[in-house]
C-alpha positions in Angstrom: 19.6 -5.8 -13.7 19.8 -6.8 -10.1 16.9 -6.5 -7.7 18.8 -4.4 -5.2 19.5 -1.6 -7.8 15.8 -1.6 -8.9 14.7 -1.2 -5.3 17.2 1.7 -4.8 15.8 3.5 -7.9 12.2 3.0 -6.9 12.8 4.2 -3.3 14.7 7.3 -4.6 12.1 8.1 -7.3 11.4 11.5 -5.9 14.9 12.7 -6.4 15.3 11.0 -9.8 12.1 12.5 -11.0 13.6 16.0 -10.6 16.5 14.9 -12.9 19.0 14.7 -10.1 22.3 13.1 -10.7 21.7 9.4 -9.8 24.8 9.6 -7.5 22.6 11.7 -5.2 20.7 8.5 -4.4 23.7 7.4 -2.4 22.5 9.6 0.5 19.9 6.8 1.1 22.7 4.2 1.4 22.3 3.9 5.2 19.1 2.0 4.6 19.6 -1.8 4.9 18.0 -3.0 1.6 16.4 -6.4 1.6 18.5 -7.7 -1.3 22.1 -6.9 -0.3 24.9 -4.7 0.9 24.4 -0.9 0.5 28.1 -0.7 -0.5 27.1 -2.4 -3.7 25.1 0.6 -4.7 28.2 2.8 -4.6 30.0 0.4 -6.9 27.1 0.4 -9.3 27.1 4.2 -9.4 30.8 4.3 -10.1 30.7 1.8 -12.9 27.4 2.8 -14.6 28.0 6.6 -14.2 25.3 9.3 -14.1 22.5 9.2 -16.7 20.6 12.2 -18.0 17.0 12.5 -17.2 14.6 10.4 -15.0 13.2 8.4 -17.9 16.5 7.4 -19.4 17.7 6.3 -16.0 14.6 4.3 -15.3 14.6 2.7 -18.7 18.2 1.6 -18.2 17.8 0.2 -14.7 14.3 -1.3 -14.8 13.4 -4.5 -16.6 10.2 -2.9 -17.7 8.9 0.7 -17.4 5.6 -0.7 -16.0 7.4 -1.6 -12.7 7.8 2.2 -12.1 4.1 2.3 -11.3 3.9 -1.1 -9.6 4.1 -0.9 -5.7 7.4 -1.2 -4.1 8.5 -4.4 -2.5 8.1 -4.7 1.3 11.5 -4.5 2.8 10.6 -6.8 5.6 9.0 -9.5 3.5 9.8 -13.0 4.7 8.8 -16.6 4.1 5.9 -17.8 2.0 8.2 -19.7 -0.3 5.8 -22.6 -0.6 3.0 -20.2 -1.6 4.9 -18.9 -4.6 4.9 -22.4 -6.1 1.2 -22.8 -5.5 0.5 -19.5 -7.3 2.7 -20.5 -10.2 0.8 -23.8 -10.6 -2.6 -22.1 -10.1 -1.9 -19.5 -12.8 -0.5 -22.0 -15.2 -3.5 -24.2 -14.9 -6.3 -21.7 -14.6 -4.9 -18.3 -15.8 -6.7 -16.6 -13.0 -5.8 -17.2 -9.3 -7.2 -15.8 -6.0 -5.0 -15.3 -2.9 -7.6 -15.6 -0.1 -7.0 -15.0 3.7 -7.9 -13.0 6.7 -7.5 -9.2 6.8 -3.9 -8.3 7.6 -2.5 -11.8 6.9 -0.2 -10.5 4.1 -2.2 -11.0 0.9 -1.2 -7.6 -0.6 2.5 -7.9 0.3 2.6 -11.4 -1.1 1.0 -10.2 -4.4 3.5 -7.3 -4.6 6.5 -9.7 -4.0 5.2 -12.1 -6.5 4.9 -9.4 -9.2 8.5 -8.3 -8.6 9.9 -11.9 -8.5 8.1 -13.0 -11.7 8.5 -9.7 -13.7 10.9 -11.3 -16.2 8.2 -13.8 -17.2 5.9 -11.0 -18.3 7.6 -8.7 -20.8 4.1 -7.4 -21.7 3.8 -5.8 -18.3 3.0 -6.4 -14.6 0.1 -4.2 -13.7 -1.4 -3.2 -10.3 -5.1 -2.5 -9.8 -6.9 -1.9 -6.5 -10.5 -2.9 -6.6 -11.8 -2.6 -3.0 -14.5 -0.1 -4.0 -16.1 1.4 -7.2 -13.8 4.4 -7.4 -10.5 2.4 -7.1 -10.3 1.1 -10.7 -9.9 4.5 -12.4 -7.4 5.7 -9.9 -5.3 2.6 -10.4 -5.2 2.4 -14.2 -4.8 6.2 -14.7 -1.2 5.7 -13.6 -0.6 3.6 -16.8 -2.0 6.0 -19.4 1.4 7.0 -20.7 2.7 3.5 -20.8 0.0 1.6 -22.7 -0.3 4.0 -25.6 -0.3 1.9 -28.8 -0.1 4.7 -31.4 1.6 8.1 -31.7 -1.9 9.7 -31.6 -2.8 7.9 -28.4 0.6 8.9 -26.9 -0.2 12.5 -27.6 -3.5 12.3 -25.9 -2.5 10.0 -23.0 -2.0 13.0 -20.8 -3.8 14.9 -18.1 -7.0 15.6 -20.1 -8.0 11.9 -20.6 -11.1 10.8 -18.7 -11.5 7.7 -16.7 -13.5 6.1 -19.5 -10.9 6.9 -22.1 -8.1 5.4 -20.0 -10.1 2.3 -19.3 -10.7 1.8 -23.1 -7.0 2.4 -23.8 -5.9 0.0 -21.1 -8.3 -2.7 -22.4 -7.1 -2.2 -25.9 -3.5 -2.7 -24.7 -4.4 -5.9 -22.8 -6.3 -7.2 -25.8 -3.4 -6.7 -28.2 -0.6 -7.8 -25.9 0.7 -11.1 -24.6 2.7 -12.2 -21.6 1.2 -9.8 -19.0 0.2 -10.2 -15.4 -2.6 -8.1 -13.9 -2.6 -8.0 -10.1 -5.9 -7.1 -8.6 -5.8 -6.2 -4.9 -8.6 -6.2 -2.4 -11.3 -7.3 -4.8 -14.9 -7.7 -3.6 -18.0 -9.2 -5.3 -19.4 -5.7 -5.9 -16.5 -4.6 -8.1 -16.0 -7.7 -10.2 -18.2 -6.3 -13.0 -15.8 -3.4 -13.3 -12.9 -5.8 -13.7 -14.7 -7.8 -16.4 -15.2 -4.6 -18.3 -11.5 -4.0 -18.3 -10.4 -7.5 -19.5 -10.1 -8.9 -23.1 -12.9 -11.3 -24.2 -10.5 -14.2 -23.8 -7.8 -14.8 -21.2 -5.2 -16.9 -23.0 -2.3 -18.9 -21.5 0.0 -15.9 -21.9 -2.3 -13.6 -19.9 -2.6 -14.1 -16.1 -4.7 -12.4 -13.5 -3.8 -12.7 -9.8 -6.4 -11.4 -7.2 -6.4 -10.9 -3.5 -9.5 -11.0 -1.4 -11.1 -12.1 1.9 -14.0 -13.8 0.0 -14.5 -16.3 -2.8 -15.0 -14.6 -6.2 -16.3 -15.3 -9.6 -15.1 -14.0 -13.0 -17.6 -14.2 -15.9 -19.7 -16.5 -13.6 -16.9 -19.0 -13.1 -15.4 -19.5 -9.7 -11.8 -18.4 -9.4 -9.3 -21.0 -8.1 -8.0 -20.2 -4.7 -4.6 -20.3 -3.0 -5.3 -19.9 0.8 -2.9 -17.8 2.8 -2.6 -18.9 6.4 -1.0 -17.0 9.3 2.8 -17.3 9.7 4.5 -20.4 10.9 6.9 -20.3 13.9 9.8 -20.1 11.5 8.3 -17.2 9.5 7.5 -15.3 12.7 11.1 -15.7 13.8 12.4 -14.6 10.4 10.3 -11.5 10.5 11.8 -10.6 14.0 15.3 -11.2 12.7 14.7 -8.9 9.7 12.8 -6.2 11.6 14.6 -6.0 14.9 17.8 -8.0 15.1 19.3 -11.5 14.8 17.8 -13.3 17.7 19.6 -15.3 20.4 18.3 -18.3 22.3 16.5 -16.2 24.9 14.9 -14.0 22.1 13.7 -17.0 20.3 11.8 -18.3 23.3 10.0 -15.0 23.7 9.3 -14.7 20.0 7.7 -18.1 20.0 5.5 -17.0 23.0 4.5 -13.7 21.5 3.8 -15.4 18.2 1.5 -17.9 19.8 -0.3 -15.1 21.8 -0.9 -13.2 18.6 -2.0 -16.2 16.6 1.1 -15.7 14.3 -0.9 -13.0 12.6 1.5 -11.2 10.3 0.2 -7.6 10.7 0.0 -8.0 14.5 3.5 -9.3 14.6 4.7 -6.6 12.3 3.3 -3.9 14.5 4.7 -5.5 17.6 8.2 -5.9 16.1 8.2 -2.3 14.8 7.3 -1.1 18.3 10.2 -3.1 19.8 12.7 -1.9 17.2 11.6 1.8 17.5 11.3 2.0 21.3 14.2 -0.2 22.2 12.2 -2.3 24.7 12.9 -6.0 25.0 10.6 -8.6 23.6 9.9 -9.9 27.1 8.9 -6.4 28.3 6.5 -6.1 25.3 5.1 -9.5 26.0 4.6 -8.9 29.7 3.1 -5.4 29.4 0.8 -5.7 26.4 0.0 -9.4 26.0 -0.5 -11.0 29.4 -2.6 -8.0 30.5 -5.1 -8.8 27.7 -5.2 -12.6 28.4 -8.8 -12.5 29.6 -10.1 -10.7 26.5 -8.4 -13.3 24.3 -9.9 -16.2 26.2 -13.4 -14.8 25.7 -12.8 -14.4 22.0 -11.3 -17.9 21.6 -14.4 -19.3 23.3 -16.5 -17.8 20.5 -14.4 -19.7 17.9 -14.4 -16.7 15.6 -10.9 -16.8 14.0 -11.4 -13.4 12.2 -12.5 -11.7 15.5 -9.5 -13.1 17.3 -7.2 -11.8 14.5 -8.8 -8.4 14.7 -8.4 -8.3 18.5 -4.7 -9.2 18.2 -4.2 -6.3 15.7 -6.0 -3.9 18.1 -3.8 -5.0 21.0 -0.6 -4.3 19.2 -1.9 -1.2 17.5 -3.1 0.3 20.9 0.4 0.3 22.3 1.9 1.6 19.1 -0.4 4.6 18.9 0.7 5.8 22.3 4.2 6.2 20.9 3.3 8.5 18.0 4.0 12.2 18.0 0.8 14.2 18.6 0.9 15.5 15.0 1.4 12.1 13.5 -1.4 10.7 15.6 -3.9 13.4 14.4 -2.7 12.8 10.8 -3.4 9.1 11.1 -6.8 9.6 12.7 -8.2 11.9 10.1 -6.7 10.1 7.0 -8.2 6.8 8.3 -11.5 8.2 6.8 -9.9 8.4 3.3 -8.8 5.8 0.8 -5.8 3.8 2.1 -3.8 4.3 -1.1 -1.5 7.3 -1.8 -2.7 10.1 0.6 -1.0 13.3 -0.4 0.6 15.7 2.0 -0.5 19.4 1.6 1.9 22.0 0.4 4.4 23.4 2.9 3.5 26.3 5.2 -0.2 25.7 5.0 -1.7 27.4 8.0 -5.0 25.6 7.8 -3.2 22.2 7.9 -1.3 23.3 11.0 -4.6 24.2 12.6 -5.9 20.7 11.9 -2.9 19.3 13.7 -3.5 21.7 16.7 -0.1 23.4 16.3 1.0 27.0 15.7 4.2 25.9 13.9 4.8 26.8 10.3 5.2 23.3 8.8 7.7 23.0 6.1 8.4 20.0 3.8 10.7 18.3 6.3 8.1 18.6 9.1 5.6 16.8 7.0 8.0 14.1 5.8 9.0 13.6 9.5 5.3 12.9 10.4 5.1 10.3 7.6 8.4 8.9 8.7 7.0 8.6 12.3 4.1 6.5 10.9 6.5 4.5 8.7 8.8 3.6 11.6 5.9 1.9 13.4 4.8 0.1 10.2 1.6 2.2 10.1 2.3 3.7 6.7 4.4 3.4 3.5 5.5 6.1 1.1 3.9 6.8 -2.2 5.5 8.9 -5.0 2.6 10.3 -6.9 2.5 13.7 -5.2 5.0 16.4 -3.9 6.1 17.1 -1.3 5.1 13.7 0.0 2.4 11.1 0.1 1.8 7.9 2.0 -0.4 4.8 2.1 -2.0 3.3 5.2 -3.0 -0.4 5.7 -6.7 -0.7 5.3 -7.0 -2.8 8.5 -5.1 -0.2 10.4 -7.6 2.4 9.2 -10.5 0.3 10.3 -9.1 -0.3 13.7 -8.3 3.4 14.2 -11.8 4.4 13.4 -13.4 1.7 15.5 -11.4 2.7 18.5 -12.5 6.4 18.4 -15.6 7.3 20.5 -18.5 8.9 18.6 -17.5 12.5 19.3 -13.9 12.0 18.3 -15.0 10.0 15.2 -17.1 12.9 14.0 -14.4 15.4 14.8 -11.7 13.6 12.8 -14.2 13.0 10.0 -14.7 16.7 9.8 -10.9 17.2 9.8 -10.6 14.7 7.0 -13.2 16.7 5.1 -11.2 19.9 5.6 -7.9 18.1 4.8 -9.4 16.9 1.4 -10.3 20.5 0.4 -6.7 21.5 0.9 -5.5 18.8 -1.5 -7.6 20.0 -4.4 -6.3 22.5 -6.9 -7.1 23.4 -10.5 -3.7 22.5 -11.7 -4.0 18.8 -10.6 -3.0 16.3 -13.2 -5.5 13.8 -14.5 -3.7 10.9 -12.7 -3.6 12.9 -9.5 -7.2 13.9 -9.9 -8.3 10.2 -10.1 -6.4 9.5 -6.9 -8.0 12.5 -5.2 -11.4 11.5 -6.5 -11.0 8.1 -4.9 -10.3 9.8 -1.6 -13.5 11.9 -2.0 -15.4 8.7 -2.7 -14.2 7.1 0.5 -15.0 10.3 2.4 -18.5 10.4 0.9 -19.1 6.8 2.1 -18.0 7.7 5.6 -20.1 10.9 5.7 -23.1 8.9 4.7 -22.3 6.1 7.2 -22.0 8.5 10.2 -24.8 10.8 9.1 -22.9 14.1 9.5 -24.0 17.5 8.1 -21.0 17.6 5.8 -21.5 17.3 2.0 -19.0 16.3 -0.7 -21.0 18.5 -3.1 -19.7 21.5 -1.3 -16.3 20.7 -2.7 -17.1 19.6 -6.2 -18.5 22.8 -7.8 -15.0 24.3 -7.5 -13.3 21.3 -9.1 -15.2 20.2 -12.2 -12.7 17.5 -13.2 -13.5 15.6 -9.9 -16.5 13.5 -9.4 -17.8 10.9 -6.9 -19.2 7.6 -8.0 
């Protein structure tokens, strides 16, 4: 099965999940997929024919059903070819490997790309777990409950009523009895490593690999995990990202790309935000450089004098994000501000025609499904969000660094106002017919919200929500 067709199916999962004829996926064929010509999709549809049911189609087109849950590849992924070899060697020698680097340097996108490229090596499954906070583990592994059932009885019970503890035990049992699997653990921190240890088999053999991403050195069972360091982009990679995001560059473009890259420290997230702005607004790279980079030269010199590389990187992200936020629609801007207080992964959209949601966005319009999808698309065009398929009518994920910068740039009164909106937004997402997998994701959002409420000392209380939804809890 070719990578292009897999990507098409994953990106069209919403339609396929409703048992649409796969040929309907061709309405997405205007997208320039990273692996080839959209016309090839049409040829595949003609030769393969329609398939009945979402599961049958996915089983036919995906190398392994686990990849349905694994995050989608980044369409603008470029470079890092030397790093793939280093990860291969690290896992072969140590069985565990840590991708370490600054925030926004591309650790997560590299781990996702590695999982897709190496999927054929792991017939036992390629799994994705986020571990940035205590509530992340359950939300991640709950997605796999129906895939890791080892017996008919477990399959019957691997449904919505399973608790977090039950899913964890089931997942561990699968990992213990299986071979040739890869577990990708994203955003790990020291405080959550004990949770990871509770999930793993007692022995990690040569056929079981664990790939982690983090900004810090980590230990697993008291042993330090071997590190592959991820630096900022090279000049060549910065140029390749421009070619893929904006256009094939001419000689004049290349000079300005080099200048912009040096000004932004070749930081991948800062460059991605800058290029998305150039592509979406149609401005030239010289105009972007003149207007938004040279004007901030004094600030950057001050930071460079402090020799704090991470602070310089964060300033570069703030500079590019500042100009991007000015281009968002008012509703998309409010949506980003209030959801920056929630978990970055898989934030659901509320149901259409929700009057309370419209009030949060300061609009009197009756927002239908297309209105909400357009808001998400507005964030996506500027590389501020990516789509998630766990909820209807839509859901999206936001880069954690983007969330941190958005919150940091708000003054105190706006911060409290948007935190209160995030609180109200969360109450709209809860319902008694929520599935167990969705409940774990929503619980994770409540966990993040509770942390922010505690941090900013507001009068809000998560406990006001929980009595109405007994299957939700905050760690």
